[in-house]
N, C-alpha and C positions, 0 to 999 in steps of 0.2 A: 467825455463821459464814458464812451465805450472802453477806453483804456483802463479807467478806474474799475469797471465791472469785471474786466479780465483779471486785474490784480486781486480783486475781492474773491473771484472764483479760484484763483491760484492759492490764495491764503486759506480759503475753506478746504481746499484739497490737501494742502500741507498739514493743516490742523487735524484733518481726518486721518491722514497717514500717521501722524504722531499719536493720536488717540489709539489707533489699532496697534501701534508699536508697544504702547504701555500695556495694553491687554495681552499681547503676545509675550512680553517680558514677564508679566505677572503669572501667566500660565506656566511658563518654563520655570519660574521661581516657586511654583506650587502655592501661589497666593490666590485668594478668592477673587471672583469677578467684582464683588463689592469693594474689596481693597483697591482694585484697579480703577473702578469708577470714582471712588473717593479721591484717590491720588490724582487722577486725570483732572478732576474738577479743581483741585487746588493748584496743580501745575498751570492750568490755563490762566489763573489769576496772578501768576508771578512771571513777569517778563524775563527775569534773570534765569530762573529754573527752566523755563520754556526754552530759552536759548541753549542752556546746557544739554537738555534732552535732544533738541534738534541737531546740535553739533555731534553728539554721541551717535545719534541715528545715522547721520550722513557720513561721518568719518571714523567711527569706532574708537574715538579717543575723547578725552575730556577737553572742553573748551577752556576751562580754568580761569576765565576772566571775571566771572561773577563771584562775589564773596559776601558773606554775612558776618558781621563782627570780626572781619579779618580772616575768615576761614572759607576756603574754596571747597568744591565738591571733592577734590583729591584729598584734602585734609580730613574731611569727614570719612571718606572711604578708608584711608589709612588708619584712622582711629577705630573704625569698625573691625578691621582685620586684627588690629592689636587687641581690641576689646574681647574678641572671640578666641584669643590664643589659649584661654583656659580650656577650651573644648578640644584642643588638638589631640589629647590622649583619650578622648571618648569616642565611642563608636556611633554616636548620634549623627544624624544628617543635619548639619548646620550650614551657616552661610558660606563657609569656606568651600563647600562643594557646589554652591550655586552663585556664580558671579552675577546673574541677573537679579537675585535677591539683594546682594550687596549694593548693586547700582540703584535699584528702586528704593531701598531703605536709605541710601545716601541722599537721594532726592527728597524723600520724606523728611529726613532730619533737617535738611536745608530749609524746607518749607516751614517746618516747626520753628526753626531758628529765626525766620523772618518775623514770626509772631512774638517770640520771647527768647532771645539768644542766651540769656544768663545761665539757665540750667545746663544748656549744651556746652557753653564755653567752660563751665566748671568741669563737666565730664571730659571734654577734649583736652583740658590741661591736667586733670587729675587721674584719669584712667589711662595711664600710659604703660608701655612695656618696662622691662627692668634694665634697659640699656641706656640710661642717662645718668650723668654725674649728679650725685646728691640724693638719689632716691633712697639709698640705704645709708645708714650711719657707718662711717668709716671707722675701723678699729686701729 
């Protein structure tokens, strides 16, 4: 019984560490505390996204084993970077200058995909860069 309470205490500590991490990332991404609170509540409800966050916290890399509708966190991140290519010539402060924002928004998209993947699959397959065969009509 004592061993179980130790593991529960360790789990609580790990969850608190991850919660604080989400808030720190949100602050660096210039997102609101409300955004961080909402995101954290949804992350806690997803074992897969929680594991992605924990792995990123511990190793600074993507775990990449969790997917929704065949898409991993890396796929979502790449789509976001590609999606924001239109901003490259603008002087606005966008996601490309804030890796924390890209990461948090990737987690957010993955959580939303868990609820309804279809709109995001359409975006992931339709909003791509110009570097694939067949995007433009060949003359």
